[in-house]
C-alpha positions in Angstrom: 16.4 -53.5 -38.7 13.2 -54.8 -40.2 11.3 -57.7 -38.8 11.9 -60.9 -40.7 8.2 -61.4 -41.3 8.2 -58.2 -43.4 10.5 -59.8 -46.0 8.2 -62.7 -46.5 5.9 -62.5 -49.6 2.4 -61.4 -48.7 -0.8 -63.0 -49.8 -3.2 -60.7 -51.7 -6.5 -59.9 -50.0 -8.2 -60.5 -53.3 -6.7 -64.0 -53.4 -7.6 -64.6 -49.7 -11.2 -63.4 -50.5 -11.4 -65.7 -53.5 -10.2 -68.7 -51.4 -12.7 -67.8 -48.6 -15.6 -67.6 -51.1 -14.6 -70.8 -52.9 -14.2 -72.7 -49.6 -17.5 -71.4 -48.4 -19.5 -72.3 -51.5 -17.6 -75.6 -51.8 -18.4 -76.4 -48.2 -22.1 -75.6 -48.5 -22.4 -77.6 -51.8 -20.4 -80.5 -50.3 -22.8 -80.7 -47.3 -25.7 -80.7 -49.7 -24.0 -83.3 -51.9 -23.1 -85.4 -48.9 -26.7 -85.3 -47.8 -27.9 -86.2 -51.3 -25.2 -88.9 -51.5 -26.1 -90.4 -48.2 -29.8 -90.2 -48.9 -29.5 -91.8 -52.3 -27.2 -94.4 -50.9 -29.6 -95.2 -48.1 -32.5 -95.4 -50.5 -30.6 -97.7 -52.8 -29.5 -99.9 -49.9 -33.1 -100.0 -48.6 -34.3 -101.1 -52.0 -31.6 -103.6 -52.3 -32.3 -105.1 -48.9 -36.1 -105.3 -49.6 -35.5 -106.8 -53.1 -33.0 -109.3 -51.6 -35.5 -110.3 -48.9 -38.2 -110.9 -51.5 -35.8 -112.9 -53.6 -34.6 -114.9 -50.6 -38.1 -115.7 -49.4 -39.0 -116.7 -52.9 -36.0 -118.9 -53.2 -36.6 -120.4 -49.7 -40.2 -121.2 -50.7 -39.1 -123.0 -53.9 -35.9 -124.6 -52.6 -37.2 -126.1 -49.3 -39.1 -129.0 -51.0 -36.2 -129.4 -53.5 -33.6 -129.8 -50.7 -35.9 -132.2 -48.9 -36.3 -134.3 -52.0 -32.6 -134.1 -52.8 -33.4 -132.4 -56.2 -30.0 -130.6 -56.7 -30.5 -130.1 -60.4 -33.9 -128.5 -60.0 -32.8 -125.9 -57.5 -29.6 -125.3 -59.5 -31.9 -124.4 -62.5 -34.0 -122.2 -60.2 -30.8 -120.3 -59.0 -29.7 -119.8 -62.6 -33.0 -118.2 -63.6 -32.9 -115.9 -60.7 -29.3 -114.7 -61.3 -30.0 -114.2 -65.0 -33.0 -112.0 -64.6 -32.0 -109.8 -61.6 -29.1 -107.6 -60.6 -27.6 -110.3 -58.4 -23.9 -111.1 -58.4 -24.1 -114.6 -56.8 -26.5 -117.0 -55.1 -25.0 -119.7 -52.8 -26.9 -122.7 -51.3 -25.7 -124.9 -48.4 -27.6 -128.2 -48.5 -27.1 -130.0 -45.1 -29.3 -133.0 -46.2 -27.0 -133.7 -49.2 -24.0 -132.9 -47.0 -24.9 -135.7 -44.6 -25.1 -138.2 -47.5 -21.8 -137.0 -48.9 -20.1 -137.2 -45.5 -19.7 -133.4 -45.3 -21.1 -130.7 -43.1 -23.0 -129.3 -46.1 -23.2 -129.7 -49.9 -22.4 -126.2 -51.3 -23.5 -125.1 -54.7 -24.7 -121.9 -56.5 -24.1 -119.5 -59.3 -21.7 -116.5 -59.6 -21.2 -114.0 -62.4 -17.9 -113.8 -64.2 -16.1 -110.6 -65.5 -18.5 -110.6 -68.5 -21.5 -110.8 -66.0 -22.4 -114.3 -67.3 -23.5 -116.8 -64.6 -21.1 -119.6 -64.0 -21.0 -122.4 -61.4 -19.8 -121.4 -57.9 -16.9 -123.4 -56.5 -16.5 -122.9 -52.8 -12.8 -124.0 -53.1 -12.1 -121.2 -55.7 -10.2 -118.5 -53.7 -10.8 -115.9 -56.4 -14.6 -116.4 -56.2 -14.5 -116.4 -52.4 -12.6 -113.1 -52.5 -15.1 -111.6 -54.9 -18.0 -112.6 -52.5 -16.2 -111.1 -49.5 -15.8 -107.8 -51.5 -19.5 -107.6 -52.3 -20.9 -104.6 -50.5 -24.1 -106.4 -49.5 -25.2 -109.9 -48.8 -28.0 -111.7 -46.9 -28.6 -115.2 -45.8 -31.8 -117.1 -44.8 -32.1 -120.5 -43.1 -34.2 -123.3 -44.6 -36.0 -125.7 -42.3 -38.1 -128.8 -42.9 -41.6 -129.5 -41.5 -40.1 -130.6 -38.2 -38.2 -127.2 -37.9 -34.9 -129.0 -38.5 -32.3 -126.8 -40.2 -31.6 -128.4 -43.7 -29.8 -125.6 -45.4 -29.2 -121.9 -46.1 -29.5 -119.6 -49.1 -27.2 -116.6 -49.4 -27.5 -113.7 -51.9 -24.6 -111.4 -52.9 -25.0 -108.0 -54.7 -22.2 -105.8 -56.1 -22.1 -102.0 -55.9 -22.2 -101.3 -59.6 -25.7 -99.8 -59.6 -25.2 -97.6 -56.5 -21.8 -96.5 -57.9 -23.5 -95.3 -61.1 -26.0 -93.2 -59.1 -23.4 -91.8 -56.8 -21.1 -90.9 -59.7 -23.9 -88.8 -61.2 -24.3 -87.0 -57.9 -20.6 -86.2 -57.8 -20.6 -84.8 -61.4 -23.6 -82.6 -60.7 -22.1 -81.3 -57.5 -18.8 -80.4 -59.2 -20.5 -78.5 -61.9 -22.7 -76.6 -59.4 -19.8 -75.8 -57.2 -17.8 -74.1 -60.1 -20.8 -72.2 -61.4 -22.0 -70.9 -58.0 -18.4 -70.0 -56.9 -18.0 -67.7 -59.8 -21.4 -66.0 -59.3 -21.0 -65.6 -55.5 -17.4 -64.5 -55.7 -18.3 -61.2 -57.4 -21.0 -60.3 -54.9 -19.4 -61.5 -51.7 -16.0 -60.0 -52.5 -17.4 -56.5 -52.6 -19.4 -56.9 -49.4 -16.8 -58.6 -47.4 -14.1 -56.3 -48.4 -16.0 -53.2 -47.3 -17.7 -54.5 -44.1 -15.4 -57.1 -42.7 -11.8 -57.2 -43.9 -11.0 -53.7 -42.7 -12.3 -54.0 -39.2 -10.9 -57.5 -38.8 -7.5 -56.2 -39.8 -7.6 -53.9 -36.8 -8.6 -56.8 -34.5 -5.7 -58.9 -35.7 -3.2 -56.1 -34.9 -4.5 -55.8 -31.3 -4.4 -59.6 -30.8 -0.8 -59.9 -32.1 0.3 -57.3 -29.6 0.4 -59.7 -26.5 2.4 -60.3 -23.4 4.5 -63.3 -22.4 1.4 -65.3 -21.5 -0.2 -64.6 -24.9 -2.7 -62.1 -23.5 -3.3 -58.9 -25.6 -1.8 -55.8 -24.0 -4.5 -53.4 -25.2 -8.2 -53.6 -26.0 -9.6 -53.7 -29.5 -10.9 -50.3 -30.8 -14.6 -49.8 -31.6 -16.0 -50.0 -35.1 -18.9 -48.3 -36.9 -20.3 -51.7 -38.0 -22.7 -53.0 -35.5 -21.5 -56.6 -35.8 -17.9 -55.7 -35.7 -18.6 -53.5 -32.7 -20.3 -56.3 -30.8 -17.4 -58.6 -31.8 -14.9 -56.2 -30.5 -16.7 -55.8 -27.2 -17.0 -59.6 -26.8 -13.3 -60.0 -27.5 -12.5 -57.2 -25.0 -14.6 -59.0 -22.4 -12.7 -62.2 -23.2 -9.3 -60.5 -22.8 -10.4 -59.1 -19.4 -11.7 -62.6 -18.4 -8.5 -64.3 -19.4 -6.5 -61.8 -17.3 -8.7 -62.4 -14.3 -8.6 -66.2 -14.8 -4.8 -66.1 -14.9 -4.7 -64.3 -11.6 -7.2 -66.9 -10.2 -5.2 -69.8 -11.5 -2.1 -68.6 -9.6 -4.1 -68.4 -6.5 -5.6 -71.9 -7.0 -2.1 -73.4 -7.3 -1.5 -72.4 -3.7 -5.0 -73.7 -2.8 -4.2 -77.1 -4.4 -1.3 -77.5 -2.1 -3.6 -76.8 0.8 -6.1 -79.5 -0.3 -3.3 -82.1 -0.9 -2.0 -81.4 2.5 -5.4 -82.3 4.1 -5.6 -85.6 2.1 -5.4 -88.8 4.3 -3.6 -90.5 1.4 0.2 -90.1 1.2 1.0 -87.7 -1.7 4.3 -86.4 -2.9 5.4 -84.4 -6.0 8.9 -84.8 -7.4 10.7 -83.0 -10.3 14.0 -83.8 -12.1 12.6 -87.0 -13.5 11.1 -87.9 -10.2 14.4 -87.7 -8.3 13.8 -84.6 -6.2 10.8 -84.1 -3.9 9.4 -80.6 -4.0 6.1 -81.3 -2.1 5.0 -83.9 0.4 1.9 -83.9 2.6 1.6 -84.9 6.2 0.3 -88.4 5.3 3.5 -89.0 3.2 5.7 -88.0 6.1 3.8 -90.3 8.4 4.2 -93.1 5.9 8.0 -92.6 5.8 8.0 -92.0 9.6 9.9 -88.8 9.2 9.3 -85.1 10.0 7.7 -83.1 7.3 10.5 -80.6 6.9 13.0 -83.5 6.2 11.1 -85.1 3.4 11.7 -82.4 0.8 14.7 -82.5 -1.4 15.2 -86.3 -1.2 15.3 -88.9 -4.0 12.2 -91.2 -3.7 14.1 -94.1 -5.2 16.1 -94.5 -2.0 13.0 -95.9 -0.2 12.3 -98.7 -2.8 13.6 -102.1 -2.0 14.0 -102.9 -5.7 15.4 -99.7 -7.3 14.7 -101.1 -10.8 11.0 -100.9 -10.1 11.2 -97.2 -9.6 13.3 -96.8 -12.7 10.7 -98.7 -14.7 8.0 -96.4 -13.3 9.9 -93.3 -14.5 10.4 -95.0 -17.9 6.6 -95.7 -18.2 5.8 -92.1 -17.3 8.1 -90.7 -19.9 5.9 -92.5 -22.4 3.0 -90.3 -21.2 1.3 -93.3 -19.5 -0.3 -93.4 -16.1 0.3 -96.0 -13.4 -2.6 -97.1 -11.1 -2.6 -99.3 -8.0 0.9 -100.7 -8.4 2.0 -102.8 -5.4 5.4 -101.6 -4.3 7.7 -102.7 -1.5 9.3 -99.9 0.5 12.1 -100.0 3.1 11.2 -97.7 6.0 13.2 -97.9 9.3 14.7 -101.2 8.1 11.2 -102.7 7.9 9.2 -103.7 4.9 6.2 -101.5 4.1 3.8 -102.5 1.3 1.8 -99.7 -0.5 -0.5 -99.4 -3.4 1.0 -96.6 -5.5 -0.3 -94.5 -8.5 1.7 -92.1 -10.5 1.1 -89.5 -13.3 2.8 -86.5 -14.9 1.7 -83.0 -14.0 2.9 -79.4 -14.3 3.7 -77.8 -11.0 5.0 -74.2 -10.6 5.6 -74.1 -14.3 7.8 -77.2 -14.3 7.2 -80.8 -15.3 6.8 -83.0 -12.3 5.6 -86.4 -11.1 2.8 -86.8 -8.5 2.5 -90.1 -6.5 -0.3 -91.4 -4.3 0.5 -94.1 -1.7 -1.9 -96.3 0.3 -0.4 -98.4 3.1 -1.5 -102.1 2.7 1.1 -103.7 4.9 -1.5 -105.3 7.3 -3.5 -106.6 4.4 -0.3 -108.1 2.9 0.5 -109.9 6.2 -3.0 -111.2 6.5 -2.7 -112.5 2.9 0.4 -114.5 3.9 -1.4 -116.0 6.8 -4.4 -116.9 4.7 -2.1 -118.5 2.1 -0.4 -120.6 4.8 -3.9 -121.8 6.0 -4.9 -122.7 2.5 -1.6 -124.6 2.0 -2.4 -126.6 5.2 -5.9 -127.3 4.1 -4.7 -128.3 0.6 -2.2 -130.7 2.2 -4.9 -132.4 4.3 -7.2 -132.4 1.3 -4.7 -134.1 -1.0 -3.3 -136.6 1.5 -6.3 -137.8 3.5 -6.4 -141.3 1.8 -9.9 -140.6 0.6 -11.3 -139.3 -2.7 -12.4 -135.7 -1.9 -14.3 -133.5 -4.4 -15.8 -130.1 -3.5 -18.4 -128.3 -5.6 -20.5 -125.2 -5.5 -24.2 -125.5 -4.7 -25.0 -126.3 -8.3 -22.6 -129.2 -8.5 -19.8 -127.4 -10.4 -16.4 -128.8 -9.3 -14.2 -126.4 -7.3 -11.5 -128.8 -5.9 -10.3 -132.3 -6.8 -7.7 -133.9 -4.6 -4.7 -136.0 -5.5 -6.3 -139.3 -4.4 -9.2 -138.6 -6.8 -6.8 -137.8 -9.6 -4.9 -141.1 -9.0 -8.1 -143.3 -8.9 -10.1 -141.6 -11.7 -7.2 -140.6 -14.0 -8.2 -137.0 -14.4 -6.0 -134.0 -13.6 -7.6 -131.4 -11.3 -7.4 -128.7 -14.0 -9.4 -130.9 -16.4 -12.4 -130.9 -14.1 -12.5 -127.6 -12.2 -15.6 -125.6 -13.3 -17.2 -128.7 -14.8 -20.6 -129.9 -13.7 -19.8 -133.1 -11.7 -22.6 -135.4 -13.0 -21.4 -134.8 -16.6 -18.0 -136.3 -16.0 -17.6 -139.2 -13.7 -21.0 -140.2 -12.2 -22.7 -143.3 -13.6 -26.3 -142.8 -14.7 -26.3 -139.3 -13.2 -29.2 -136.9 -13.5 -28.9 -133.1 -13.7 -27.9 -132.0 -10.2 -30.2 -129.0 -10.2 -33.1 -131.3 -9.9 -32.1 -131.9 -6.3 -33.8 -128.6 -5.4 -37.0 -130.3 -6.3 -36.5 -133.1 -3.8 -35.8 -130.7 -0.9 -39.3 -129.3 -1.4 -41.0 -132.6 -1.6 -40.5 -133.9 2.0 -43.5 -136.2 1.9 -42.7 -137.7 -1.5 -40.5 -140.6 -2.5 -37.0 -139.4 -3.4 -35.9 -140.7 -6.8 -32.7 -142.7 -7.3 -29.6 -141.1 -8.7 -26.9 -138.5 -7.7 -29.5 -135.8 -6.8 -30.9 -138.1 -4.2 -27.6 -137.9 -2.2 -27.7 -134.1 -2.5 -31.4 -134.0 -1.5 -30.8 -136.2 1.5 -28.0 -133.9 2.5 -30.3 -130.8 2.3 -32.9 -132.7 4.4 -30.4 -133.7 7.1 -30.8 -137.4 6.3 -28.0 -140.0 6.4 -26.3 -139.8 3.0 -23.7 -142.5 3.0 -24.3 -144.4 -0.2 -22.7 -147.0 -2.4 -21.9 -145.2 -5.7 -20.1 -145.8 -8.9 -17.5 -143.4 -10.5 -16.4 -143.7 -14.1 -12.7 -143.1 -14.6 -11.2 -141.2 -17.5 -10.4 -144.6 -19.2 -14.0 -145.7 -18.8 -13.5 -148.0 -15.8 -16.4 -148.3 -13.3 -15.1 -147.8 -9.8 -17.5 -148.6 -6.9 -17.1 -146.4 -3.8 -18.8 -145.5 -0.5 -19.8 -141.9 -1.0 -20.8 -139.3 1.6 -21.9 -135.9 0.7 -21.7 -133.1 3.2 -23.3 -129.6 2.7 -21.1 -126.6 3.2 -22.9 -123.7 4.9 -22.1 -120.1 5.7 -22.7 -118.2 8.9 -26.4 -117.7 7.8 -26.8 -121.5 7.6 -27.2 -121.2 3.8 -25.7 -123.9 1.6 -23.0 -122.6 -0.6 -21.5 -125.9 -1.8 -20.9 -129.6 -1.1 -18.0 -131.9 -0.4 -18.1 -135.5 -1.4 -15.8 -137.9 0.4 -15.6 -141.4 -0.9 -13.6 -144.6 -0.4 -12.7 -147.2 -3.1 -14.6 -150.5 -2.4 -13.6 -152.3 -5.7 -12.3 -155.4 -3.9 -15.5 -155.7 -1.9 -17.6 -155.3 -5.0 -15.7 -157.9 -6.9 -16.8 -160.5 -4.4 -20.4 -159.3 -4.5 -20.4 -159.1 -8.3 -19.3 -162.8 -8.7 -22.4 -163.8 -6.8 -24.8 -161.6 -8.8 -23.2 -161.9 -12.2 -24.8 -165.1 -13.2 -28.4 -164.0 -12.4 -28.1 -160.4 -13.5 -26.0 -160.7 -16.6 -28.8 -161.5 -19.1 -31.2 -159.0 -17.5 -28.6 -156.2 -17.7 -27.8 -157.1 -21.3 -31.5 -157.0 -22.3 -32.1 -153.7 -20.6 -28.9 -152.2 -22.1 -30.0 -153.3 -25.5 -33.4 -151.8 -25.1 -32.2 -148.5 -23.5 -29.5 -147.7 -26.0 -31.7 -146.1 -28.6 -33.9 -144.0 -26.2 -30.8 -142.8 -24.3 -29.1 -141.9 -27.6 -32.3 -139.9 -28.6 -32.4 -138.1 -25.3 -28.7 -137.2 -25.6 -29.2 -136.0 -29.2 -32.2 -133.8 -28.1 -30.3 -132.4 -25.1 -27.2 -131.6 -27.3 -29.4 -129.9 -29.8 -30.9 -127.7 -27.1 -27.4 -126.7 -25.9 -26.2 -125.8 -29.4 -29.4 -123.8 -30.2 -29.0 -121.9 -26.9 -25.3 -121.1 -27.6 -26.3 -119.8 -31.1 -29.2 -117.8 -29.6 -31.7 -119.7 -31.8 -33.7 -121.2 -29.0 -37.4 -121.3 -29.8 -40.0 -121.9 -26.9 -42.0 -124.2 -29.1 -38.9 -126.3 -29.8 -38.2 -126.6 -26.1 -41.7 -127.8 -25.4 -41.6 -130.3 -28.3 -38.1 -131.6 -27.3 -39.1 -131.9 -23.7 -42.2 -133.9 -24.7 -39.9 -136.2 -26.7 -37.6 -136.7 -23.7 -40.6 -137.3 -21.4 -41.9 -140.0 -23.8 -38.5 -141.6 -24.0 -38.1 -141.6 -20.2 -41.5 -143.1 -19.8 -40.5 -145.8 -22.2 -37.3 -146.4 -20.3 -39.3 -146.8 -17.1 -41.8 -149.0 -18.7 -39.0 -151.2 -20.2 -37.9 -152.1 -16.7 -41.4 -153.2 -15.7 -41.9 -155.0 -19.0 -38.6 -157.0 -18.6 -39.5 -157.9 -15.0 -43.0 -159.0 -16.1 -41.6 -160.8 -19.1 -39.0 -162.8 -17.1 -41.5 -163.7 -14.3 -44.2 -164.3 -16.9 -46.8 -163.0 -14.6 -48.5 -160.3 -16.8 -52.2 -160.7 -17.6 -53.0 -160.8 -21.2 -55.4 -158.2 -22.7 -57.1 -157.5 -26.0 -54.7 -155.5 -28.1 -54.7 -154.2 -31.7 -51.7 -155.3 -33.9 -51.9 -152.0 -35.9 -52.1 -149.9 -32.8 -49.1 -151.8 -31.3 -47.1 -151.2 -34.5 -47.9 -147.5 -34.5 -46.8 -147.2 -30.9 -43.5 -148.8 -31.7 -43.1 -146.5 -34.7 -43.9 -143.4 -32.7 -40.8 -144.2 -30.6 -38.6 -145.0 -33.6 -39.6 -142.4 -36.2 -37.2 -139.6 -35.0 -34.3 -142.0 -35.1 -35.3 -143.3 -38.5 -35.7 -139.8 -39.9 -32.3 -138.6 -38.5 -30.6 -141.4 -40.3 -32.3 -140.3 -43.7 -34.3 -143.5 -43.9 -37.7 -143.5 -45.6 -40.5 -145.3 -43.8 -43.2 -146.6 -46.0 -46.3 -148.1 -44.2 -49.4 -149.8 -45.4 -51.1 -151.1 -42.2 -54.8 -150.8 -42.8 -55.7 -154.4 -42.2 -55.9 -155.1 -38.4 -56.5 -157.9 -35.9 -57.1 -158.0 -32.2 -55.4 -160.7 -30.2 -54.9 -161.6 -26.5 -51.4 -160.5 -25.7 -48.9 -158.3 -23.9 -48.8 -154.9 -25.6 -45.5 -153.7 -24.2 -43.7 -156.9 -25.0 -45.0 -156.9 -28.5 -43.9 -153.2 -28.9 -40.4 -154.2 -27.8 -40.3 -157.1 -30.3 -41.3 -154.8 -33.2 -38.7 -152.2 -32.1 -36.0 -154.8 -32.1 -36.8 -155.9 -35.6 -37.1 -152.4 -37.0 -33.9 -151.3 -35.2 -32.1 -154.2 -36.9 -33.2 -152.9 -40.3 -32.3 -149.3 -39.3 -28.8 -150.3 -38.2 -28.2 -152.2 -41.4 -29.4 -149.2 -43.5 -27.1 -146.8 -41.6 -24.1 -148.4 -43.3 -25.5 -147.7 -46.8 -24.0 -144.8 -48.7 -26.7 -144.2 -51.3 -30.1 -142.6 -51.1 -32.3 -145.7 -51.4 -32.8 -146.3 -47.7 -36.3 -147.7 -47.1 -38.1 -149.7 -44.4 -41.5 -151.1 -45.5 -44.2 -152.1 -43.0 -47.5 -153.6 -44.1 -50.3 -155.8 -43.0 -52.7 -158.0 -44.9 -55.1 -160.8 -44.3 -54.5 -164.4 -45.4 -57.8 -166.2 -44.6 -58.1 -166.0 -40.8 -54.5 -164.9 -40.3 -52.9 -161.4 -40.2 -49.6 -161.2 -41.9 -47.2 -158.4 -40.7 -44.3 -157.7 -43.0 -41.2 -155.7 -42.1 -38.6 -155.4 -44.9 -35.8 -153.1 -45.9 -33.4 -152.3 -48.7 -30.1 -152.9 -46.9 -29.0 -155.7 -49.2 -30.1 -158.7 -47.2 -28.5 -160.9 -44.6 -25.6 -163.2 -45.5 -26.8 -166.7 -46.2 -24.1 -168.1 -43.9 -25.6 -166.5 -40.8 -29.3 -165.9 -41.6 -30.3 -169.1 -39.8 -28.5 -167.9 -36.6 -30.0 -164.4 -36.2 -32.7 -165.6 -33.7 -30.1 -167.2 -31.5 -29.3 -165.5 -28.1 -26.2 -163.2 -28.2 -25.5 -163.7 -31.9 -24.5 -160.4 -33.5 -22.4 -159.2 -36.4 -22.0 -155.8 -34.7 -19.3 -154.5 -32.4 -19.9 -155.1 -28.7 -20.4 -151.3 -28.2 -23.3 -151.4 -30.6 -25.2 -154.5 -29.7 -25.3 -157.6 -27.5 -27.1 -160.0 -29.9 -30.2 -160.3 -27.7 -32.6 -158.1 -29.7 -33.8 -160.5 -32.4 -33.7 -163.4 -30.0 -35.9 -161.5 -27.6 -38.3 -160.6 -30.5 -38.5 -164.3 -31.5 -39.3 -165.4 -28.0 -42.0 -162.7 -27.4 -43.7 -163.4 -30.7 -43.6 -167.2 -30.7 -43.9 -168.1 -27.0 -46.2 -165.4 -25.7 -48.5 -164.5 -28.7 -49.1 -167.8 -30.5 -47.6 -166.4 -33.6 -44.7 -167.3 -36.0 -41.8 -165.2 -37.4 -39.8 -166.0 -40.4 -36.9 -164.2 -42.1 -35.4 -164.5 -45.5 -33.8 -162.3 -48.2 -36.2 -160.8 -50.8 -35.9 -159.0 -54.1 -38.8 -156.8 -55.1 -39.6 -153.7 -57.1 -40.4 -150.2 -55.7 -40.8 -147.0 -57.6 -39.3 -148.6 -60.7 -36.2 -149.7 -58.9 -35.0 -153.2 -57.9 -34.6 -153.6 -54.1 -32.9 -156.3 -52.1 -33.2 -156.7 -48.3 -34.2 -158.7 -45.3 -37.9 -159.8 -45.2 -39.4 -160.5 -41.7 -42.9 -162.1 -41.9 -44.9 -162.4 -38.6 -48.1 -164.3 -38.7 -50.8 -163.8 -36.1 -53.8 -166.1 -35.6 -57.0 -165.1 -33.9 -60.8 -165.6 -34.4 -61.7 -161.9 -34.0 -60.5 -160.3 -37.2 -61.5 -156.7 -37.8 
């Protein structure tokens, strides 16, 4: 009876040869075409990137001033010209300046080409246009900043793949033509050569290889050939056949050696077949784990030792999905006692059969210790939560680790809201950054500054640290407490954290506050009014630094500049306290001061805030006069007046936000004018604005003391007058209406 394979149709050697030649030539040409394709594509991409960079930098250079000046139509024309003259699919601009005015994150505009490749306006709400932009094979974006390095917008360029597709299509056509032509030419030559020198000898090799044993190893060696290469190939394959036979014998020996190595392992190991239900091998460590003799462990079902049989069933199910299991904690029942083990499982082939190998590491002692530790922690937590005191523990950097129930009850926070939060950022009043406490521990001979770090610094220095403190609850309520901070140290006497224990003294503070309220109320109001703007600026700068750091856009120059601004503001805050103390006591000595210099110092503090609110400051303060006065008080007065104008302009929705400051002589008097374009002050209240505590703002914005303070400083301490009225005037061809403050200084020493 003939073999079934003999009845199958055979493939002609000529056809086989033709296929080999075609595949060979096609492969070579494909590699060449692929290289040409990739090279051309890379070159085109490089050119596109370089061109896009040039275009972006050109756009950035031209658009920066247009964004700053809110010239939307101008940079819209510029974008239209660029997209018309270049192979650009779309240009999109995000204008943050205009976005602020419109109450949006950014004003988005641009141009995009339609299906006829004509530029049309880009609409960021158009899903079709957005989909086309996403499908562009290349785009690039560049940020636009103003002179103060503030981000004011971005420009993005999008390019389609039409040009590169044309080039690549040409390569494909050329490659196809070359492949067909060379295949025909090489076929005739290679067919003759291969037929004579290769196909015949290879046919002999195939016959020998097909004549193999049960393990797939040829029974005989390949005969020699007159061709040198075929001869060497035959010898190499004969060596391989001999090597495989030797390796097979070695493998059988190694299987027995593997059992020997597993036997010596200190980790319990067993191998089971029949879906893991019949143990065929177990080492001494496994017998010791089961507390049985080695000869009795074989042939048993491992599932019998599992407390929860379903766990072992799930293990077998997971292994059937060809997955491994590592370090699974399992509970075993051995001699009616619970044994815990970390177990790992995997599928193997053992003695020609599928089997499951398992490793087991006894962790019973560790599990018992874990239970004891948990009980100790439960006791500690019970004491921590029911002590009757507010208890908060942190790491050495002030990051909260625990927050007890009493603290939750008093402060209104849940523990999970505060864990891993830096404590001064949440419920400490007027807290500084806790890391600064490290500075105090090094400065033993210097005065420790007030604030939360002082308590930490005293703790590090071993000083008494019981201190009256104020917590701020979640609802904003200020809660006075007696706070004690204790350093937590390890066995090396190194501080690894702190625990703060505090007691509510609200009732006690109420009695004390009643006695101090009358004398301190006005002072606190004044200071709060003066501090609000600098603190807001410090907070804004700090928030900006955090955002830039998260976006990986931090610039060392920006850090230095922002730190200088914060230092200036903190100096001002410190000076404000001294100025208010001196002002109230009226014990400062007057000195010769310049009006213009004093105005400039006030503006140096306010300019960032004015600019951030998109307010234009126009100054003409050339005429000057020296007077005998208190410079710091006068600075505060100017700041209060300018802040009043700034707050009024913040409520305007148009672009015409201006503050004008100018000086001019009127005989022997110097007139200082501060006016705005906020629309003026209502005639019903304009006569009241210099009265103490009169304000039209919400209590969270102002106390009404600012203009009253300015009036008192100017009139009572500097022999000057201040008037206010509404004024209508022209500026830059436009009619403006706003409040007009006129301050008149008198002195004999005019400059």
